[in-house]
C-alpha positions in Angstrom: 108.9 129.9 128.1 105.7 129.1 126.2 105.7 126.0 124.1 103.9 125.9 120.8 102.9 122.6 119.1 104.6 121.8 115.8 102.7 120.8 112.7 103.2 117.2 113.7 101.0 117.9 116.8 104.0 117.2 119.1 105.7 119.6 121.4 108.7 119.3 123.7 107.5 118.7 127.2 109.6 121.4 129.0 108.4 122.2 132.5 110.1 124.0 135.4 112.9 121.9 137.0 112.4 119.1 134.6 114.6 119.2 131.5 113.6 117.2 128.4 116.5 114.8 127.7 117.1 113.8 124.1 119.6 110.9 123.5 121.2 110.3 120.1 122.0 106.6 120.2 123.2 103.9 118.0 125.9 101.2 118.6 127.2 101.5 115.0 129.5 104.2 113.9 129.2 106.3 110.7 125.4 106.8 110.9 125.5 110.6 111.6 124.9 110.7 115.3 127.1 113.8 116.0 125.7 115.6 112.9 122.2 114.9 114.1 123.0 116.0 117.6 124.5 119.3 116.5 121.6 120.2 114.3 119.1 119.3 117.0 121.1 121.4 119.5 121.3 124.5 117.2 117.6 124.1 116.2 116.6 124.2 119.9 118.9 127.1 120.6 117.5 129.2 117.8 114.0 128.5 119.1 115.0 130.1 122.4 115.5 127.0 124.5 118.4 126.9 127.0 120.3 123.8 125.9 122.8 121.6 127.5 124.9 119.1 125.6 126.8 116.1 126.8 129.3 114.2 124.7 129.7 110.6 126.0 132.1 109.8 123.2 134.9 111.9 124.6 137.6 109.6 123.1 136.5 110.2 119.5 135.2 113.7 120.4 133.4 114.5 117.2 130.8 116.6 118.9 133.5 118.3 121.1 135.4 119.2 117.9 132.2 120.5 116.4 131.8 122.9 119.3 135.5 123.9 119.2 135.3 124.6 115.4 132.1 126.7 116.0 133.8 128.9 118.7 136.9 129.4 116.6 134.9 130.3 113.4 132.5 132.6 115.3 135.4 134.5 116.9 137.3 134.7 113.6 134.3 136.0 111.6 132.7 138.0 114.4 129.5 136.0 114.3 127.0 135.9 117.1 126.3 132.1 117.0 124.2 130.5 119.7 126.1 127.9 121.9 124.9 125.3 124.4 126.3 124.6 127.9 128.6 121.8 127.0 130.1 118.9 129.0 132.1 115.8 128.0 132.2 112.6 130.0 134.8 110.0 129.1 134.9 106.4 130.4 136.5 106.0 133.7 140.0 104.6 133.6 139.7 102.8 137.0 141.0 99.3 136.9 138.1 97.6 138.6 135.2 97.3 136.1 132.4 97.6 138.7 133.9 100.6 140.4 134.4 102.3 137.0 130.9 101.5 136.0 129.5 103.0 139.2 131.8 106.1 138.9 130.6 106.7 135.3 126.9 106.3 136.3 127.4 108.9 139.2 129.2 111.3 136.9 126.4 111.2 134.4 123.7 111.7 137.1 125.7 114.6 138.6 126.1 116.2 135.1 122.4 115.8 134.3 121.5 117.3 137.7 123.8 120.3 137.1 122.5 121.0 133.6 118.9 120.5 134.6 119.2 123.5 136.9 119.6 125.9 134.0 118.6 124.0 130.8 115.2 123.4 129.2 116.6 120.6 127.1 119.7 118.3 127.4 121.0 116.5 124.3 123.3 113.5 124.9 125.5 112.2 122.1 126.5 108.6 122.7 129.4 106.5 121.2 129.1 104.1 118.3 129.7 101.2 120.6 128.1 99.3 123.5 129.3 100.7 126.9 127.7 100.7 130.3 127.7 104.5 130.3 125.8 104.6 127.0 123.3 102.1 128.2 122.8 104.2 131.4 122.3 107.3 129.3 119.5 105.6 127.2 117.6 105.1 130.4 117.3 108.9 131.0 115.9 109.6 127.5 112.6 111.3 127.0 113.3 111.2 123.3 115.7 108.6 121.8 116.8 109.3 118.2 118.5 106.4 116.5 120.1 107.5 113.1 120.7 104.6 110.7 121.7 104.4 107.1 118.9 103.0 105.0 120.4 99.6 104.3 119.9 96.1 105.5 123.5 96.2 106.9 122.3 98.9 109.3 118.9 97.4 109.8 120.7 94.5 111.4 121.2 96.9 114.3 117.5 96.6 115.2 116.6 93.1 114.2 117.4 90.0 112.2 115.4 89.9 109.0 114.5 86.9 106.9 115.8 87.5 103.4 112.9 85.7 101.7 110.0 87.3 103.6 111.5 90.5 105.0 110.0 89.5 108.3 111.8 90.1 111.6 112.6 86.8 113.4 114.8 88.1 116.2 115.7 91.4 117.8 119.3 92.7 117.8 121.3 93.3 121.0 120.8 97.1 120.6 117.0 96.8 120.3 117.0 94.5 123.4 119.1 97.0 125.2 116.7 99.9 124.4 113.8 97.7 125.6 115.6 97.0 128.9 116.4 100.7 129.4 112.7 101.5 128.8 111.9 99.2 131.7 114.6 100.9 133.8 113.1 104.3 133.0 109.6 103.1 133.9 110.7 101.7 137.2 112.7 104.8 138.0 110.0 107.5 137.5 107.1 105.9 135.6 108.0 107.7 132.4 108.3 106.3 128.9 110.7 106.8 126.0 109.6 108.2 122.7 111.9 106.3 120.3 112.5 107.7 116.8 114.4 105.8 114.2 115.8 108.2 111.7 116.4 106.9 108.1 119.5 108.5 106.6 120.7 108.2 103.0 117.1 107.3 102.0 116.9 106.3 98.3 114.7 108.6 96.2 113.8 105.9 93.7 111.2 103.3 94.4 113.5 100.3 94.2 112.9 96.7 95.2 115.5 97.2 98.0 113.6 100.3 99.3 110.3 98.4 99.4 111.9 95.5 101.2 113.4 98.0 103.8 110.0 99.5 104.2 108.4 96.1 104.9 111.1 95.1 107.4 111.0 98.5 109.2 107.2 98.5 109.5 107.4 95.0 111.0 109.9 96.4 113.6 107.7 99.4 114.2 104.8 97.1 115.2 107.2 95.0 117.4 109.3 97.7 119.1 106.9 100.7 119.0 109.3 103.3 117.6 108.4 106.1 115.1 110.1 106.5 111.8 111.5 109.8 110.6 113.2 110.8 107.4 116.8 111.8 108.0 119.6 113.3 106.0 120.7 112.4 102.5 124.3 111.9 101.6 125.4 115.5 101.1 128.9 116.8 101.2 127.6 120.0 102.8 127.4 118.3 106.2 131.2 117.5 106.1 132.0 121.0 104.9 130.1 122.7 107.6 131.8 120.6 110.3 135.1 122.4 109.7 133.4 125.7 110.5 131.3 124.3 113.3 128.2 125.5 111.5 124.9 123.8 110.9 122.4 124.3 108.0 120.4 126.5 110.4 123.3 128.9 110.4 124.1 129.3 106.7 121.7 132.2 106.0 123.3 134.3 108.8 125.3 137.3 107.6 128.9 136.4 107.8 128.5 132.7 107.5 130.2 132.9 104.0 128.2 130.1 102.5 126.9 130.4 99.0 123.4 128.9 99.0 122.5 126.2 96.4 119.5 124.1 95.8 121.3 121.3 97.6 121.7 123.4 100.7 118.0 124.3 100.7 117.0 120.6 100.2 119.3 119.6 103.1 117.9 122.4 105.2 114.4 121.1 104.7 115.5 117.7 105.9 116.7 119.3 109.1 113.4 121.1 109.5 111.5 117.9 109.1 113.5 116.2 111.8 113.0 119.1 114.2 109.3 118.9 113.6 109.3 115.2 114.2 110.8 115.7 117.7 108.4 118.5 118.5 110.4 121.7 117.9 107.9 124.4 117.3 107.0 125.8 113.9 109.1 129.0 114.2 112.3 127.0 113.5 110.7 124.5 111.2 109.2 127.1 108.9 111.2 127.9 105.7 110.5 131.6 106.2 111.3 131.7 109.9 113.0 134.7 111.3 116.0 133.3 113.2 115.7 134.0 117.0 118.7 135.0 119.0 
């Protein structure tokens, strides 16, 4: 498979026997992790990548239900929708904590090894809580995407901000965990993690709160070294598509039965922008792209 650079200058580093691993991580629920994971997965599939998907939040199972809905709807409507190779890993129910932790770590490593044999890219969706399994998954990331709602309530996930100066005076437990897993990754194979913080529900108006958020986030960028990417606005279309297992990249397919509106097209552009930010080539990112099967 030949890789083409996106307009951002980035390109997924897919080489033989070395899958690129994308982790969608955030310890807070309700930030759009599974929605982000599904759109990244389908964007990669439509570009022709062989994609593996791992749901570490098997108890909640949002990504799992998304795939189930997709299979059911595709069969019902006779659609030829692309699907990843999918695995779910739940937390071990062993009584001893350390034995359970080791078991979970080995299961994840075995699953990554299995999928790496056939997949160019593996996308891991993590739970909205702090677990040893989620921490371990972060250490395998080539790309870490952290979706967050554009509010100081969610910014607290990354750092403690002074309300008077908007300066960061302490890192949050999640940011410290990511920093630790970066060190684990470097010690394991000498690689680094490209960390992207994705701002969802971004205000369109230039308000005082938005400017304060910008100042605080830019301070965290300098301190933690992540990149910022525009995410998804609050659009009901994402919830509607979940019931069909569709993504915005599927809605122009014949048989999708979605009446396109300007809101759909604006949301679709948001998805394209995210795909470009992580290095998915221009063919998917272009508004006039011919969908690849």
